[in-house]
C-alpha positions in Angstrom: -7.6 335.4 136.2 -9.8 338.3 137.5 -13.3 338.6 136.0 -14.5 342.2 135.5 -17.8 343.7 134.3 -17.9 345.9 131.2 -15.4 346.4 128.5 -11.6 346.5 129.1 -9.9 349.8 129.5 -9.1 351.6 126.2 -6.0 350.2 124.6 -6.3 346.9 126.5 -7.1 343.7 124.5 -9.8 341.5 126.1 -8.1 338.3 127.4 -10.9 336.0 126.3 -10.2 336.9 122.6 -6.8 335.3 122.6 -3.7 337.2 121.3 -4.3 340.7 120.1 -5.1 340.9 116.4 -2.0 342.8 115.6 0.0 339.7 116.4 -1.7 337.9 113.5 0.1 338.2 110.2 -3.1 338.8 108.1 -1.3 340.2 105.1 1.4 339.2 102.8 3.4 341.8 100.8 1.2 343.2 98.1 -2.1 342.1 99.6 -4.0 339.5 101.5 -3.2 335.8 101.3 -5.6 333.8 99.2 -5.8 330.0 98.8 -8.2 327.5 97.4 -11.3 329.3 98.7 -12.3 331.1 95.6 -11.4 334.8 95.7 -11.9 335.1 99.5 -8.7 336.2 101.3 -7.5 334.2 104.3 -7.7 336.1 107.7 -7.2 335.0 111.3 -10.5 334.3 113.0 -12.2 332.2 115.7 -15.2 329.9 115.7 -18.2 330.2 118.0 -19.5 327.0 119.5 -21.7 326.7 116.4 -18.6 326.8 114.2 -19.3 330.2 112.7 -16.0 331.9 111.7 -15.7 335.4 113.4 -13.4 338.4 113.8 -11.2 337.6 116.8 -11.9 341.1 118.2 -15.7 340.5 118.3 -17.4 339.8 121.7 -20.4 338.0 119.9 -20.8 335.8 116.9 -21.8 337.8 113.8 -24.1 335.0 112.7 -25.9 333.5 115.7 -25.1 336.2 118.4 -23.7 333.8 121.0 -21.0 335.2 123.3 -17.5 334.2 122.1 -16.3 334.0 125.7 -18.2 330.7 126.1 -15.1 328.7 124.9 -11.4 328.9 124.7 -10.8 330.6 121.4 -7.9 329.5 119.2 -7.4 331.8 116.2 -6.6 330.2 112.9 -6.5 331.3 109.2 -9.7 330.8 107.2 -11.5 332.3 104.3 -13.0 335.6 105.3 -16.9 335.6 105.1 -18.7 338.6 103.8 -18.4 341.4 106.3 -22.0 342.6 105.8 -23.7 344.7 103.2 -23.8 348.4 102.1 -27.4 349.4 101.6 -27.8 352.4 99.3 -30.7 354.8 99.8 -32.4 353.4 96.7 -32.4 349.9 98.3 -29.5 348.5 96.3 -27.5 346.1 98.5 -23.7 345.6 97.9 -22.4 342.4 99.7 -19.1 343.2 101.4 -17.2 340.2 99.9 -14.8 342.3 97.8 -13.7 345.9 97.3 -16.0 348.4 95.4 -15.5 351.6 93.5 -18.5 353.9 93.7 -19.2 356.7 91.3 -21.2 357.9 88.4 -18.9 356.1 85.9 -17.0 353.4 87.8 -16.7 351.0 85.0 -13.9 353.0 83.4 -11.9 353.4 86.6 -8.4 351.8 86.6 -9.2 349.9 89.8 -12.2 348.2 88.1 -10.3 347.6 84.8 -7.4 346.1 86.8 -9.8 343.8 88.7 -9.0 345.1 92.2 -12.5 346.5 92.7 -16.1 345.9 91.5 -18.0 348.8 90.0 -21.1 350.3 91.8 -22.8 353.0 89.8 -24.1 355.8 92.0 -25.6 358.8 90.4 -27.4 361.9 91.8 -29.9 364.3 90.3 -27.7 367.2 91.5 -24.6 365.9 89.8 -22.6 365.8 93.1 -21.2 362.3 92.7 -17.8 362.2 90.9 -17.0 359.6 88.2 -14.6 357.9 90.6 -15.9 359.0 94.0 -15.3 356.5 96.7 -13.5 353.2 97.2 -14.8 350.6 99.7 -11.7 348.6 100.7 -11.8 345.5 102.8 -8.7 345.0 105.0 -8.7 341.9 107.2 -12.0 342.2 109.1 -12.3 346.0 108.6 -14.3 348.0 106.1 -12.4 351.1 105.0 -13.6 354.1 102.9 -11.2 356.1 100.7 -12.6 359.3 99.1 -10.8 359.4 95.8 -10.4 363.2 95.7 -14.0 363.7 94.7 -15.2 367.3 94.2 -18.0 367.2 96.7 -16.4 364.8 99.2 -17.6 362.0 101.4 -19.0 362.2 104.9 -19.6 359.6 107.6 -22.1 359.5 110.4 -20.9 357.1 113.1 -23.6 355.0 114.8 -25.5 357.0 117.5 -23.9 360.3 116.4 -26.3 362.9 114.9 -23.5 364.6 113.0 -21.7 363.9 109.7 -18.0 364.2 109.4 -15.8 364.8 106.3 -13.3 362.1 105.6 -10.0 363.3 104.2 -9.3 362.5 100.5 -7.0 359.5 99.7 -6.8 358.3 103.3 -8.5 355.0 104.4 -11.0 355.5 107.2 -12.4 352.4 109.0 -16.1 352.4 109.6 -18.2 350.5 112.1 -21.4 348.7 111.5 -24.3 351.1 111.6 -22.3 353.9 110.0 -24.2 356.1 107.4 -22.1 357.4 104.5 -23.0 360.5 102.5 -21.6 360.4 98.9 -21.6 363.9 97.4 -24.4 366.1 98.5 -27.5 363.9 98.4 -26.8 360.1 98.2 -26.4 358.0 101.3 -25.6 354.4 102.1 -25.4 352.4 105.4 -23.0 349.7 106.5 -25.0 346.7 108.0 -22.9 343.9 109.4 -25.4 341.1 110.1 -24.3 338.0 108.2 -27.0 335.5 109.4 
């Protein structure tokens, strides 16, 4: 096997991470598989040498930071750990262990009433946050945002990018750790991935 410096070319899966994630059947029809691990869905992952369960696409352990290339990685299904936190501009932290529905009146939303999302009340003095504004949906190891057709929209600022970009309504958009999200006109939150 040839060793190379730097990341693999776009579209090529790094060989040290085992089979590409798309080969793993992370989902069952109608949602993610769940077992005797509370409400945590089962996802394919790998252990670092310190036995921390990780996303098989990650080059480093999300808990201890050790390189995952240090050992032969064998993906297996295990309970997904929290994927990080969303930190709102007022300091409120939402642990990413389930889906959320953000808005000025999320408790009455059908997603919350049906138990598929937890409510997170976000208001703004300018009234720019809709009653049912944004869904944070966890899918495998990914954090997705879905603007629910809000009046003032949702924007994301990817890490290292000075610009904000509109996300289309009712379409999931995957965000990376370090992404800042603007809800309405004046409220922001940030996706922090550190689990340790």
